[in-house]
N, C-alpha and C positions, 0 to 999 in steps of 0.2 A: 566401663564408665570412667569418665574423666572427672576427678574430684578436686575441689579447692580445699587444700589442707592448710591450716594456719601454721605459721612458722613455729610457734610455741608447741603445738601438738606434734609437729614433725620432729622437733628437737627432743621432746620427751620420749618419742618412740625410738630414737636412736640410742637411748640409754641402755636397753637390754635387747637380746635377741628375741625374747618373747613378744615384746612390744613391736619390734620391727616386723615380725611375722604377722602380728595383728593388723598392722597398717597395710601390708601387702595384700591381705585377704579382705580388706575393708570394701573394695568395690563389689566383690562377689557377695559379701555379707549384706550389703545394702540392696542389691538386686534381689536376693532371696527374700528379704523382709518385705520389700515392695510387693512381691508376688503373694506371699503368704498372708499379709495383712491388708492387701488391696489398697495400696497407697500410691499417690502421685508425689514423687520427691521433688522438692524445690531446693534452691541454693541454701547454703548455711547462712545463719543470721548475720547481717552486717554488724560489725563492731564486736562480735563474739570471737574471742581469741583464746579459746579454752586450751588447757594443757593436758586434759585427761580424757576427752571424749569428742566424738563427732556429733554435732547437733545441727539439725536442719528442720525447716518448716516442711510439713507434708499436708496432703489433703486425703481424707478417707473416701471410700467409695460413695458414701452418701453426701459428700460435699463438706463435711465437717472439718474445720482446720484442726491440726494437731501438731505435735513436735515429735520427731524421731531422734532418739539419743542412743548412741552406741559407745559404751565406755571401754577404754583400753585396759589391759591388765594393770591393776593399781590397788595396792593393799588397802588404802584408806577408803576407796569407793566400792569395795567388794560387796557390801550389803545394802547398797542404795535401794535396790528393788524391794528387799524385805522392809526397809524403813518406810518407803512410800506406801506399801500395803498396810503397815501398822498404823501410820497416821491417817491414811485414807482421806486425804484432802483437807485435813484439819490441823494446821493451816498450810499444808503443802499443795503443790499441784497434784491432780489426780493421776494415778497410774491406770491407763486404759488397757494396755496389753504389755506382756513382757516375755522375754526369753532369757532364762538364767544362764544357759550355756554360752550365749553370745553377749551377755550383759547388755541386752538391747531393751529399750523402753519406748513405748508409745505413750506420750504424755499429753494431758490437757494443755491447750495453748492459752497463755495469758494475753488478754487484749485490754488495753493497748500495749502492754508489755514494757512500760517505762520502768527503768531501774530506780530503786530507792535512792541511788546515788544522786538523783536529780534534786533531792531535798537537802537543806542544810544539815550538818552532822548532828546538831542537837535534836533536830526533829527525827533524824534516823535513830538516835538513841531510844526514843519513845517507841517507835514502831518495832525495832528489833527486840527490845526488851519484852514487849507484849507478845510477840511471836514466840520467843523462847519460853516464856512461862506457859504458853499453850502446848508447846512441844514436849515439855518435861513431864512425862508420865511413865509409870513403871510397866514394862512388858510382862507377859505371863511367865510363869516359872520355867517353862520349857522353850524359851525364846531362842532365836538363832544368833543373837548379837554378841559380839566380842566385848570384853571389858576394855575400858580406857587404858588400863595398864598395858594391853597388847600394843596399842598405838605408841605409847611412850617407850616401850621396849624396842620397837622398830626404829623410832627416831633416835634413840640412844645409840643403837648399833651403827646407824648412818653417821652420826656425829663423831663417834669414836673412830670411825674409819678415816676421818679427816683431821685427826689430832695434830698433825704437822702444820695445819693451816690456822689453828686457833690463835687469835691475837692475845688472849688473856686466859691461860689455862685454869687458873683458880676460879674465875667467873664461870667458865663453861662447866667445870666439875661440880660447882654448887648447883647449877641448873640441872645437870644430870642427876644429882642426888635428889632434887625435888621431883623430877620425873618419876623416880622410883617411890618416893615417900608419899607424895600428895594423893595418888589414887587409893592408898591403903588407909588414909586418915579422913576420907570424905564422910561428913556427917549424914549424908543421904546419897542415894543414887537414882538416876533417871536415864531414860533414853535421850541421848544428846544428838544434836545436829552436827557438831564439831566444826563446821565450815560456814556458819551463818554470819554473813556480813551484808552490807547494803547492795553489793553487786549480785547477790543471790536472793534478792527479794524483788518481785515484779508486781507492777500495778495490774489488776485484773478486774473482771466484771463480777465474778461470783463473790469475791471479797475484795476489799480495797487493796490488800497486799497478800501475795502468796509466796511461799518459800520454794526455791528450786535447789537442786544439787546437794541434798543432805548426805553426810557421810556418817552413818549412825554407829555409835559405840555407847555402852552403858557405863555411867560413871558420875563424877562430881559435877553438879550443875554449875558451880563456879567456873569450871574450865570453859564452859560454853560462852562466857563473856569475852574471852580473849580474842577470838577471830575478828569480831567487830572492832574492838579496841585497837588491835594491831593494824587494821585498815584505816584508822584515823591517826596516822603516824605523827603528823605535824602537831595536832592538838595534844596527843599523848606525850610528845617530847616537851612541849611548852609547859604543861601542867599535869604531870603524870599522876600525882596523888589525887588531885581534884577530879580529874577525868575518870579515874578508876572508881573513886567513891561515888560519884554521881551515877554512873552506870550500874554499879553494884546495888545502890539503893533502889533504882528503878526495877532491878531484877528481884530484889528481896533476898539477896545472898550476902554472905560475909565478905566485906570488902577486902579484908586481909587475905582471904583465900584467893580472891580474884587477883590481888597484887602478887601473891606468890606464884600463881600460875603464869601471869604475864611476865614476871621476872624470868621464870624457868624457860619460857619460849624465847624471850629476847636473848637470853644468855646461851642457850644450848640447842635450839631447834636446828635441824640440819639445813644447810644452805649451800648454794653453789659458790657464793662469793663471801668469804669471811672477812674481807677487807672493809666492808661497809661498817663504819664506826658508829652509825646511829643506834644500832641495836645494843652495842656495848654501853653507849651513853645512857640509854634508857634503863638497861639492866642495873647499872651502878646507881642510878637515881632512885630505884625502887627496891634495892636489894634487901632481903630479910635481915 
């Protein structure tokens, strides 16, 4: 098969031998899934430039439209299948079929599939906060999900490996300290999406909006506010305290904890380019 691979996905796959091997095997993987699940594979979605998975429209044998998603080896997305099964379409897309070994998912297709990014950011706040409140429930005692502290430990390891690139070591180390401290001090825990922003919310027929691409971890609900906020960078930089307080109030969570989490991510989240001064500016503006 000849595949159209986005530049960002190809770049991500060059980062490790495991991912490079995954990309080499992708044509055979897709052919096998087409046969097993009786699918007609179409082109990847226009405008989708994902970094962690191959996503394309498909048609099932009965003519039903669906989406085929095959995720590359990626720590954060390791339990997406489990998460979609747990939420069972409320308020996520439904998981129709899955293969854990391949990290492959056949998903409900959202129609018309318009991204929530089409709405003004203040309207996005209302939609995203409502979806997050629905997502935050506690899994059973013997659930498969990892704690949020595991994600923070992974990020800290990556950031420490780039210590020579830090523009402000004191700021970064304070962020790393909060990565370790905040998960332990959470007043409550729930299953989090961790990557919910307007680009991962699509217009649908079954509900007005459905969540795609969750990366589930169990932890502090205040953390789940940060991905949407960091995707509203211009507004967050212009009025960080007001923007954080408004969104925290919509979520019904402690705005100080949202501020601390946002600071920690702005100060210490791993990144390829530490020369971008905007994140340091934000971190200093909202520092604890």
